C-alpha positions in Angstrom: -9.0 11.0 1.9 -6.8 11.1 -1.1 -8.4 11.5 -4.6 -7.6 11.0 -8.2 -4.8 13.8 -8.2 -3.2 13.1 -4.9 -3.1 9.4 -5.9 -1.0 10.4 -9.1 1.0 12.2 -7.6 2.2 9.4 -5.4 2.2 6.5 -9.0 4.9 9.8 -10.0 6.9 9.5 -7.4 6.9 5.5 -7.5 7.9 5.5 -11.0 10.7 8.2 -10.2 12.5 6.4 -7.4 11.7 3.0 -7.4 10.7 1.9 -11.2 13.4 0.1 -12.7 15.1 -1.0 -9.0 15.2 -4.3 -7.2 14.2 -4.7 -3.4 16.9 -5.9 -1.3 15.0 -5.7 2.1 11.2 -5.7 2.6 9.7 -5.4 6.6 6.2 -6.0 6.8 4.1 -5.1 9.8 1.0 -7.3 10.2 -2.2 -5.6 10.6 -5.3 -7.7 10.5 -7.3 -4.8 9.2 -5.0 -3.0 6.4 -3.8 -6.4 5.5 -6.5 -9.0 6.9 -9.5 -7.4 5.5 -8.8 -8.1 2.0 -7.1 -11.7 2.8 -3.4 -10.8 2.7 -0.9 -11.2 5.2 2.2 -9.2 5.9 4.2 -12.3 5.8 2.9 -13.3 2.4 3.4 -9.5 1.0 7.5 -9.8 2.4 7.7 -12.9 0.9 5.9 -11.6 -2.6 8.2 -8.6 -2.6 11.5 -9.8 -1.8 14.0 -9.7 -3.7 12.1 -9.1 -6.8 12.6 -6.0 -9.1 10.0 -3.2 -9.2 8.8 -2.6 -13.1 5.8 -0.3 -12.8 3.3 1.3 -11.4 -0.5 2.0 -12.2 -3.6 3.9 -10.8 -7.6 3.5 -11.6 -9.1 6.2 -9.1 -7.9 6.3 -5.7 -6.6 2.7 -6.2 -3.0 2.4 -7.0 -0.4 -0.4 -7.7 3.0 -1.7 -8.2 3.7 -4.3 -10.6 6.6 -6.1 -10.3 9.2 -8.7 -12.3 6.8 -11.7 -11.8 3.4 -11.9 -10.0 2.1 -11.2 -7.3 1.4 -7.6 -7.5 0.4 -5.4 -4.5 -2.5 -3.1 -5.1 -3.1 -0.4 -2.4 -5.7 2.2 -1.2 -4.9 5.0 1.2 -8.2 5.5 3.2 -8.7 8.0 4.8 -5.2 9.5 6.1 -2.6 7.0 4.3 0.3 7.8 2.4 3.4 6.4 0.8 6.4 7.6 2.0 10.1 8.3 0.4 13.0 8.6 2.5 14.4 12.2 1.3 11.6 12.7 -1.2 9.1 15.4 -0.5 5.9 13.0 -1.8 3.4 14.9 0.6 1.5 17.8 -0.8 2.1 18.8 2.3 5.2 19.2 5.0 5.4 19.1 8.9 7.6 20.8 10.7 7.8 17.9 13.6 10.6 16.0 13.9 8.5 12.9 14.5 7.6 13.1 11.4 10.9 13.1 10.1 11.4 10.0 11.8 13.0 6.7 9.7 11.3 4.5 9.4 8.4 6.3 10.0 5.3 6.0 12.6 2.5 3.8 11.3 4.4 2.2 8.9 3.0 -1.3 7.5 5.9 -1.9 5.4 9.4 -0.8 4.3 11.2 -1.3 1.6 15.0 -0.8 0.4 16.6 -0.8 -2.5 19.7 -2.8 -4.0 21.1 -0.1 -5.7 24.0 2.0 -4.5 21.5 5.2 -3.7 19.8 2.7 -2.1 16.4 4.2 -2.3 13.8 3.5 1.1 10.0 4.0 1.0 7.3 3.2 3.4 3.5 2.9 3.6 1.9 4.4 6.8 -1.5 4.9 7.7 -2.2 5.7 11.5 -6.0 5.3 11.1 -6.0 1.9 9.7 -8.3 2.0 7.1 -5.9 1.8 4.0 -5.9 -1.8 2.0 -2.6 -3.6 1.1 -3.6 -6.7 -1.2 -1.5 -9.3 -3.1 -3.2 -9.9 -6.5 -1.7 -12.9 -8.3 -2.0 -12.3 -12.2 -0.1 -11.1 -15.1 0.8 -7.0 -14.4 -1.5 -6.2 -17.6 -4.8 -8.2 -16.3 -4.6 -6.5 -12.8 -8.0 -3.9 -13.4 -9.4 -7.3 -14.4 -9.4 -8.6 -10.8 -10.8 -7.4 -7.5 -11.3 -4.5 -6.4 -10.6 -2.9 -9.4 -13.2 -4.6 -11.6 -16.0 -3.7 -9.2 -14.9 0.1 -9.8 -16.0 2.4 -12.4 -13.5 3.7 -15.0 -10.8 6.8 -14.0 -11.5 9.9 -15.9 -8.1 10.4 -16.9 -7.0 6.8 -17.8 -10.4 6.0 -19.2 -11.1 9.2 -21.2 -12.6 6.8 -24.2 -14.9 5.1 -21.9 -15.8 8.4 -19.9 -17.6 10.2 -22.6 -20.6 12.4 -22.8 -23.0 9.2 -24.3 -21.6 7.3 -21.6 -22.1 10.0 -18.7 -26.0 10.5 -19.8 -26.8 6.6 -20.3 -25.4 6.7 -16.6 -27.2 9.8 -15.2 -30.4 8.6 -16.8 -30.2 5.5 -15.2 -30.1 6.3 -11.3 -32.1 8.6 -9.0 -29.7 10.0 -7.0 -28.6 13.4 -6.0 -25.8 14.1 -8.3 -23.4 14.5 -5.8 -23.7 11.3 -4.1 -23.4 9.6 -8.1 -20.0 11.4 -8.8 -18.7 10.3 -5.2 -19.5 6.6 -5.7 -16.8 4.7 -7.1 -18.7 2.0 -8.8 -20.1 4.8 -10.9 -16.7 6.5 -11.9 -12.9 6.2 -10.1 -11.4 8.8 -8.7 -13.6 11.8 -7.7 -14.0 12.6 -4.1 -15.5 15.5 -2.3 -13.4 18.5 -3.2 -13.2 17.6 -6.5 -17.0 16.6 -6.5 -17.4 20.1 -5.4 -15.5 21.6 -8.1 -16.5 19.8 -11.4 -20.5 20.5 -10.5 -19.5 24.5 -9.8 -18.2 24.7 -13.5 -20.6 22.6 -14.6 -23.4 25.2 -13.0 -25.1 22.1 -11.4 -26.7 21.7 -7.7 -25.3 18.8 -6.1 -28.7 17.9 -4.3 -30.1 17.8 -8.2 -31.3 14.2 -9.1 -29.3 12.8 -11.5 -32.1 11.9 -14.0 -33.7 14.9 -13.9 -30.2 16.6 -15.8 -30.9 18.1 -19.4 -28.7 17.5 -22.3 -26.9 20.4 -22.2 -26.2 20.4 -18.1 -24.7 16.4 -19.1 -22.9 18.3 -22.1 -21.1 20.6 -19.8 -20.8 18.3 -16.9 -18.8 15.6 -19.1 -16.2 18.7 -19.9 -16.3 19.9 -16.4 -15.0 16.1 -15.2 -12.4 16.1 -17.3 -11.4 19.2 -17.2 -10.8 19.7 -13.4 -9.6 15.8 -13.0 -6.8 16.3 -15.8 -6.0 20.0 -14.4 -5.4 19.0 -11.0 -3.7 15.8 -12.3 -1.2 17.8 -14.3 0.3 19.8 -11.1 0.0 16.6 -9.4 -2.4 18.1 -6.6 -0.5 21.2 -5.6 -3.7 23.4 -4.8 -1.1 26.5 -5.2 -0.8 25.9 -8.7 -4.5 25.6 -9.0 -6.2 28.1 -11.5 -7.2 31.2 -9.1 -11.0 31.1 -10.5 -11.3 27.5 -9.0 -14.2 26.9 -6.3 -11.0 25.1 -4.3 -9.2 28.2 -4.1 -11.9 30.5 -2.2 -14.2 27.7 -0.1 -12.1 27.3 3.0 -13.1 30.8 4.8 -16.1 29.5 5.9 -16.2 29.7 9.8 -13.4 32.1 10.1 -14.8 35.3 11.8 -16.0 38.0 9.8 -14.8 36.2 6.5 -17.7 34.4 4.9 -16.6 32.4 2.0 -17.1 34.1 -1.0 -15.4 34.3 -5.1 -13.9 37.3 -5.9 -16.6 38.7 -7.5 -18.8 38.8 -4.6 -20.7 35.4 -5.0 -21.5 33.7 -1.7 -20.3 30.2 -1.0 -22.9 28.4 1.0 -22.3 24.7 2.5 -24.7 21.9 2.2 -24.7 18.5 4.2 -25.6 16.3 1.2 -25.4 12.7 2.6 -23.4 13.7 5.6 -21.0 14.9 3.5 -20.2 18.8 3.4 -20.8 20.1 0.2 -19.6 23.9 -0.8 -22.1 25.3 -3.4 -22.4 29.0 -5.3 -26.1 29.5 -5.2 -25.7 31.9 -7.4 -24.0 30.0 -10.6 -25.8 26.5 -9.5 -29.5 26.5 -9.8 -31.7 23.8 -9.3 -33.1 22.9 -12.3 -34.8 19.7 -11.5 -36.0 17.4 -8.4 -33.9 17.4 -5.3 -33.7 14.8 -2.6 -35.8 17.1 0.0 -34.7 14.2 2.6 -31.1 15.7 2.4 -29.8 17.8 5.4 -29.2 21.4 4.5 -26.8 22.8 7.2 -27.3 19.9 9.4 -31.1 20.7 9.4 -34.1 20.3 7.4 -36.7 17.3 7.9 -35.4 14.0 8.6 -36.3 11.3 6.0 -36.5 7.8 6.9 -33.7 6.0 8.1 -33.9 3.5 5.2 -33.6 6.0 3.0 -31.1 8.4 4.4 -28.6 5.1 4.9 -29.4 4.5 0.7 -28.0 7.9 0.3 -25.4 7.5 2.6 -24.0 4.6 1.2 -23.8 6.1 -2.6 -21.4 8.8 -0.8 -17.9 8.5 -1.5 -18.0 4.4 -1.4 -15.2 2.3 -2.7 -17.4 -0.3 -4.6 -15.6 -3.1 -1.8 -13.9 -0.9 1.1 -16.1 1.9 2.3 -14.8 4.2 5.0 -16.0 5.5 8.1 -19.1 8.0 7.3 -18.4 10.5 10.3 -17.3 13.8 8.4 -16.6 17.3 9.2 -15.6 20.6 7.9 -13.5 22.4 10.8 -11.8 25.8 9.9 -8.7 26.4 7.6 -5.4 26.4 8.8 -2.8 28.9 7.4 -0.6 27.4 4.8 -3.0 24.4 3.9 -4.1 22.7 0.7 -5.6 19.7 -0.4 -5.2 16.8 1.7 -5.4 18.6 4.9 -8.4 20.5 4.1 -10.3 16.9 3.1 -8.5 15.1 6.0 -10.1 17.8 8.3 -13.3 17.5 6.5 -13.7 13.7 6.8 -11.6 12.7 10.0 -10.6 13.6 13.4 -6.6 13.2 14.3 -6.0 10.4 16.4 -3.0 11.8 18.0 -1.1 15.2 17.5 1.4 13.7 15.1 -1.1 13.4 12.8 -1.9 16.8 12.3 0.6 18.7 9.8 1.1 21.8 7.6 1.5 21.3 3.5 4.0 21.9 1.6 1.9 22.4 -1.2 0.2 25.9 0.0 -3.1 26.6 -0.6 -4.5 30.3 -1.3 -4.3 32.2 2.0 
């Protein structure tokens, strides 16, 4: 699933290629899930966008929006595998060599936009798995975040740096008794952090993902706050291009899992292990991430362990990567890494099965081999 940095990448391209231009043609394909689940229809979307000028774009965590010359505005979420393509622009942080992926309009497009300028820009929202959401929000542009679904989500650690502070984080952690990884992934707490970012943050903070949030001491909370801002801002600065991530990041070395005779490890030899926390795989460096307090005993480790009550399992799983309103399907796995893959492909492999052969792709922004 695209996380904070990946969504920031597409907002960057919207501002670069679409802002300031008028839409001369809007084609929308109705989808009872992508549009209908949030009370919008393709016809309403098409009518609202046609002939208007795009004046801006913004983001809160995994949600992003396009503001128009007059309300309503469109607010979107990519779900597990959605994306916004711009014709002849490299918006993806991976590239496919398959001819079908270069077709225009693209397969699985939910809408296609065309601008009226001489050079004519075309953009399309694609979603093969139909877990994305497209909705219209009828309000002034500067009030979008005061409306559903954004108002139900927590602050964005990059956009809302003045809110996500050590004091704020301490109060949040002390008020809940959940595994710290679960708390970070719960979008009602903080917007934009997904599975790989959560692992990276906890690694730099030297905190074990299973430890209960309310057992962290003040120094750990200070480190956690610092790590949140460091990981999020660094990933965003390079627009989720993982080849540009710092070489010492956990992300650069975690994908050896499952490779024959190549255990996942850091350059200094520290092993990377994998725990299943609430149905989601967490990469952990035991030599660095020590348990200093109580942990959730019902959480499975490496797919095993003693099962807890189904009620408690559901409660923990519900915390994982929830988006306060539209929760993705819970099934997830972490298969082997392929050559030249990066953020989106690795998280995609971890969280979903491709629905057909056209979904699998190789990244243009390559992870370290």
